[in-house]
N, C-alpha and C positions, 0 to 999 in steps of 0.2 A: 750857531750857524743859522742864517736866515733861510726860510723856506724857499725863497727865490733862488738863492745860491745853490741850495741842495738840489732843487729841481733842475737847474741848469746843468749841474754836474751829472745827475742821473741821466738826463737826456743825452749827454755826450757819450756816456758808457753804453747806453741803449743803442745809440746810432752806430758807434764803432764796432760793437759786437755784431750788428746787422751787416755792416760792410764786410767784416772779416769772415763771418760764419754763415751768411745767408745762402751761399751756394751749397755747402754740404747739408744744411738744414732742409733746403728745398729738395735735394736728391733723396735724403732719408725719408722725408714726408711723402713724396710721390711714389717711391718704391713701396712704402708701407701700404698706401692706398691700392696700388696695383696688386699686392699680395692678397689683400682683403677681397678685392674684386674677383680675382681668380678663384679664391676659395668658394665664393658664392656661386660663380658660374659652374664650377665642378659639382657643387652640391645639388644644383638644379638641372644637371645634364643627363640624369638617368632616364631611360625610356619609360614610357607610361604603361601601366598595367590596366587593361580595359575590361578584364573579366568581371562579371557581376555574380554575386552569390556568396556562399560561405567559403571562407578560406580553408584550404586543405591543411592537414597536419604537416608539421615540419619534416618528418621522415619522408613523406611523399614529395615535398619540395626538393629535398636533397637528392632523392632518387631521380627526379626529373632533370636536375642540373648535372647529375653524374653521367647521364647519357651523352652530354655534350663535352664533358671534361675529358682530358687525355687519359688513356688507360693507366691505371695504377695511381691516379691522383686521389688525394684524401681530402674530404671535406673538413675544414678547420674552423670556420666561423660563419655565423649567419647574422646579417643585419636585417632587422625587421622593418617593414614599411612604416614610414612616418605618418602616412594618411592614406585614405582610399585613393587609388590611382597610382600608388607607388609600388614598385616591385620588391620582392625579397631578394637580397643579395647574398649569394652563397660563395664563400671563398674556398678555393681548393689549393692545396700544396702539391706540386708535381712530384713524381718519383725522382726525377732528375734534379738534384740540388742546384744545378747551374741555371735552371729555368726559373723565371719569376712566378710568384703566386698569381692566380687569376680569379677575378670576380665574375660570377654568372648572375644575370638578372632574370628572375623567374616571376611570372604572373602567379600570385598565390592562390588564385581561383581556378584558372584554366590550366595551370602548370606549364604554360608555354614559355620556352626560353627566349627572352627578348633581346639578348645580346650578351657580350662579354668584353672584358678588357683586362690587360695585365695590371697588376698592382705595382705601381712605380712610386717610390717614396718621394723622389724629386725629379721631375722632368727638367729639361733645359731651361724653360721659362721660369719655373719656380726657383731653381738653383741660382739663376742669374739675379733675380730680384732679392733673394735671401742674402746673397753675397753683398749686394749693394746696400740693402737696408741695415744689415748687422755689422758689416765691416767696411763699407764704402769701397769695396773691391781691393782693400789692402790686406796684407797678412794679418790674420786674426789677433796676434799679440799686440799689434799696433792699431788696427782698425777698430777692434771692440772697445778699448778704453777711449779712443777718439770719439766714437759714436756716443758713448756714455757721457762724456764731458760736454758734448753738444747738447745732450738732454739737460744737463745742469744749466748750460747757458740759455737754453730755450725756456727753462723754468724761471730763471732770473729775468729774462726779457718779458715773460708774461706778467710777472709780478710788478716789474718796473713799469711796464706798459699800463697796468691798472692804476698805478700811482700817478703817472703822467696824464692819464685820461681823466682822472677824478675832477668833476666839474666844480666850478665856483658856485657860490650861492646864487640862485636864480637862473642857472644855466642847465639845470637837469633835464628840462623838457627837450632840449636839442642835443643831448649827449648820446642818445641811443640810435639816432637816424641821420641820414645824409640830409643836409640842409637843402631846402628847395632852391633851385637856381645855381647851385654850386658848380663852378667850372674850374678847369685847370688844376693848379696846386690845391685849391680849396676842396675840390671834389676828391682828389686822391687822399687828402688829409682826412676828410670826413669818412671816406670808405675805409681807410686804415683803422680809424678809431671805432667805427661801427662794427666792422668784421672782428676786430680784436675783442671788443667787450662781449659780443654775442657768442663768440667761440671760446671765450677765456676758460671756462670750467672744463670743457672737453680737452682743450689744448693742455691745460695743467694736468689733467688726469692721465693723458697719454704720455706726456713728458716725464712726470714723476714715476709712473709705473715703468717707463722705459729705463729710467736710471736704476731701479731695483733689478729689472731683468738683465741689465748689463753687468751689474756688480752683485749678484745674489750671494756669492761666497763671503762678501764683506758685510753687506747690509742684513742679510737673513740671520746669521748668528748673532749679530749685535742686537737685533730686535728681540730674538728669542731669549738672549741672556738678560736683556733689560726687562722683558715682560715674560717671565717663565710661565709655563702652563703644563699641566699634567696630561699625559696621553689619555685619549678617550677610546674606550672599547665599545663598539656597537653590538648589542645582542639582538637576535631575532625577536620580533614582536611576539608577545604571549599568544599562544593558540594559532601560530602560523600553520599553513597547510603543508603537511609533510606526506609525501607518497612513500610507497613501499620501495624495496630495493630495486636498483636499475631503472630509475625513472626515465621517461622519454624526454627529449628536448622541450616539448610543450609543457610537460609536467614540471620540469625544472624551472621554467619561466614562471609558471603559476605559483610555485612554491616560493621563489625568490621575491616576487611582487608582494606576496602576503606577509613576508618577513620584514618588510620595511614600510615606512609610512609615505603615502602620497608620492609615488614614483611610477613611471611608465617604462616597461622593458623596451630596450632599443637594440640589443644585440646579445648573442650567446656564443661563447667559444666552446667548441665541442671537445670531449676528452680525446687525448692523443697520448703522447709520452707522459703527460700529466693526467692522471685519471680523475679529472674534476671538470665540472661545468663552471664556466665563469660568465656570469650574467651582468650586463651593464644596464642600469636603469636611469632614466632622466628625471631629476626632481621636478615636481610640479608646484604650483602656488606662487608665493612671492619670492621664493628662493631662486638664485641663479640656476639654470639647468646645466651648468658645467662648473666644476668637474662632476662626472657622473658617479652614481652609487655603484659599488662593486660588490657582488655577492658570489662567493665561491661555495660550490656544493659538491660533495662526494658523489660521484656517478654510480658507485656501487651500493651505498647505503641510503642515499637520498638525504643525508644530514647536511645542514648548512654549517660549514666549518669557519667561515670568516665573512665579515661584512665591513666594508669601508664606506662610510656615509659622511661626505664632507660637511653636511649640515650639522653634524655633531662635533666637529672640530672645536678646539679652543679658539677664543676670539682672535688671538694673535695669528694663528694659522689661517683662519678665515680671511684676515686682513691681507696676508701674504698671497693667498689664492686670488683675492680680488685684483691684485696687480696684473695678473695674467688676463683676467676677464676684461678689465678696463682697457688694456693696451691692444689686445687682439680683437676686441669687439665680439667676443663669444659669450654665450650663456646669459645675455641680458636683453635679448630680443632684437628685432630688426631696426628699431628706432635708434638704439645705441650703436649698432653696427653702421648705420648710415652716418651718424655723427662722427664716428671714428674715421670713416672713409673721407668725410669732408675735412676733418682736422689734418689729414695728410696733405691736403691741397692748400691749407691756410698759410703755411710758410711762404709758398709761392706768391699768394695774393698780398700778404703783408710785406714781403720783400719788394714787390713791384711798386706798391703804393707808397711805402715808407721811403724807399730810395728815390722815387720820382719826386716826392715832396722836397727831400733834401737837395736833389740836383737842381730843381727849379728855383728854390730859394737861394741856392749858392750862386746860380747864374744871374739872378736878379739883384743880388746884393751889390752895393757900390764897392769898387775896389778901394784899397787904402790910399791911392794917389788922387782919388776924385774928391 
């Protein structure tokens, strides 16, 4: 088969997939960008803590929040401030099981309660866009595989687009940018090729990871059976700081941080029905900062009973973890999150430019009778 014949056939498949699937791909992409944007807005919507000086111990922070909490409510979890100017978040479980848990934002220096909000897993806005992004508002048994196969189609279109884009000898200089003075169909063609090649890697990362996240029960076991790996147990670092019996939350955090390498404490779950502290720490350095390191400590004896450090996972498990990081734009910094946000808008741009070129060329082509 000649290259020209192959390229012509590939172009037809690329085009007809775009005509048939561009609308669901655009909807999936935009809803994904909306979910990422909402996540970032919520993460930066906490009130500012303006107190200056030394942070108060966590028991005092809990006591300050307790004064504003309903009578009988129990402190469950503490989210530590990410930086100066951020509050400590104390989550309370109400006595009435029918009422939602509530977060209280406390200035860790002045102990002023800055505000509070109910813990809602999915508000109407979030639930709407999750339903659109994951199922295209269809029943899950139908919508989920349909969205997954759209990911397969998008992956094929990205790879076929790369093949169709590949410049001939001597044309590489103009292959990455819009040609000066391009108008009409030529402008849309150049914009389509330019946006496609610059966004190709991110688009492929998001689409391939989306395929895995849609079909984890099929892809995950296949990968683990093909590339088996032994379970890894993480032990506390030698000489980690261990306190006496009944450690305070602050002591539990210090002990947990000393037991793992290069990680910053982000939250602590307080003993309740389960008599243990559970401390979450964010990995630092070149490693992704998600998933977090989990340290479980016996609140009676102060001994560390369990450590889950994703940095010590076998390679195959780390690869599977990366699918979540790549798709949702978490754990890899704001630059990657921005790229993922833009990748959700790319199907719209590529659909508009690609279909415009097709339509303009179709209208300008002479009919069979001319």
